N, C-alpha and C positions, 0 to 999 in steps of 0.2 A: 504494500500500500504506500509506503514512504517513497519507494523508487518510482512508482507511477506518478505521484505528486511532484517529485523532483523533475521528471522528464517533461511534465506539463509546464513547469516554470522556465525551462530553457528557451521556450519560444515566445515569451512575453517581453514587451518593450515598453518603455515610458514614452517614447517618441513615435508618433504616427507618421510614417513616411508619406502616405497618401495626402494627409492633411497638410503637411509641410510643403509638398509640391504644389498643391492647389493655392495655398496662401502666397507662395513665392510668385506663381504665375499671375495671381490677381494683383500683387504689388508691382510687378514689373510692367505689365502691358496695360491693363485698364487704368491704373493709377499713374501711368506714364513715367515710372522710375527708370525705364530703360534708357531715357535720355541722359541719365547720369553717367552712362558708360560711353558716351561720345567723346571725341577728342577735346572738345570744348563743352563741358557739361552745362546745361541750362534747363531748369525746370519750368521757367516762365513761358518760353516759346520753343517749340520743337522744330528743328531744322533738319530736313532729310538730306541736305547736301553735306552735312558734317558726318564723316565716317565714324563707325563704331569702333572703339579701341578694344581689342579682344582681351587684353590684360585687365583693363578696367571692368569689362563685362564679367570676366571670371571672378575678380575680387568682389564685385557687387553681388553676384549670385551666391557665392560662398558665404559672404557676410550675412545675407538675408537668411540662408539656411541655418547658420550657427545661431543667430539671434532668435529665430522662431523655435529651433530645437531647445535652446536654453529656456525660453519662456514656457515651453511644454514641460520640461523637467521641473522647473520651479512650481508650476501649477500642480503637477501630480505629487510633488513632495508636500505641498501645503494641504492638498486633499487627503493625503495619507495620515495626517494627524486625526482627522475625523473618521475616515473610512479606511481601515487597514488594507494594505495591498496583499496580494496572494503570497508574496515572499514573507511578509510578516506573519501571515496565517500558517505558513509552512514551518517557520521557526517556533511558533506556539504549539503546533502539532508535535514537533519533535521534542519540545520541552515537556509536554503533558505525557507523552508515551515513554519518556526517558530514553530516547534513542539519540545516539551521537552519529552525525553524518560527516564522514571524512572523504573528500573527493580528490582523487589524483588524476589529472587530465593527461599526463604523459607517463610512460613507464619508469623514467628515472627521476621524477620529481619527488619521490619519497626518500631519496638518498641524500 
């Protein structure tokens, strides 16, 4: 029973990848933040004649993904004070049943 609960926990994440991609897309194109990645960034008026700088676009995309992911982690950590996560429930289950779990992910990590 403990091993089954542990294998279920391996597939859970705090960050929703689908939600992050949708928010990044909504911030870049409808909110017109993609103009920040042009060679001369300007949010007031968009000029299609100014080419997009690929380095700025890469930085902007990654910055948005990191910020949105960080907000999701902070949100779930704050929610976990009121509603415990499945990881906390697993720790409680192991404590109640008096079972110790020792996981070695590589053959030589125990040495």
